[in-house]
N, C-alpha and C positions, 0 to 999 in steps of 0.2 A: 709129852714125849714118850710114846710105850717102848718098855723094855725092848724090845723085837727095834724098834728104832736106835735107839744108844746102842744097842749092842752091833747093827749093823756098818752105824758111823765109828763105833771102838777098831770095829775089822776093816774098816777101808783106810783107817788113819794108820794103824798099825802095817797093814801091807804099805802104802805110800810109801812110810820111813825104811820098811825093807827095802823097798827099791832104790830109794835114795842111798842107804847106806852101801848099796853094789853097785850102785853105778861112780859113786866115792872113792869106793877099795880100788873099782875100775880101772877109775881117774889116776887112782896114787901109785898101782903098777905101770901105769902107760907112762907117767910123770921121770918115775927110775929114778928123781931127784937131779935129773938133767937140766942143767940152764936154759936150755934150749927148747926144753918141753915145757917150761914154766907158765908161759902164754895161755899154752892147752889146757892145762893143769886146773887153772883160774877159772877158763870158762865152762869145762866140765864139771866143777864145783858150784858154781852160780849155776849152770843148766840144771842140775840135780835137785838143788834149792829150790826152783825155779816151779819145777815138774813138781816137786814135793805140794808146795803151796797151791798149785793150781788142783791137785787131785784132792786135797782137805776141801778147799774152796767148795769144789764140784760137790763133795758128800755133803757137806755145809747145805747147801743152796737145796739141793738134790731130796732130800733126807729133812730139809728146815729144822736143823737142830740150833736150839737158843742159847750156843757157847761157843768160847774162842779155845774151848779144850783140845789140843791137837797142835792148833796153829799161835796161840801167843802162850802153850803153857804146853808142856809133856801130858800126856793122858799113863797113870798109871795103870798098868798092869795087871800087878802084882795084888792089887784088891778089889773087890766091887762094890764101888761109890757111883751113886747119881752125877751124872756130869754136872746136872741144871743146879743140884742142891736140894731137889726135892724127891721124897721116895713113896 
């Protein structure tokens, strides 16, 4: 895996995570801790997670990245280390 491919994958995962967090925040505001809105809130949370997983899987498959980082484990954005353990 090249450095450019790894950077592209990291950017895709970070973008997907940002979209997921925004979706979850919007769902919480809409929920407003009103019991009648609970079912819709749960569906929105599940939809946000499903969209995230789909985006990460698409990036994994498109870029042919041999790792589960971002899907099974978070990617540490604070420091740069190779995702596959090779440098």
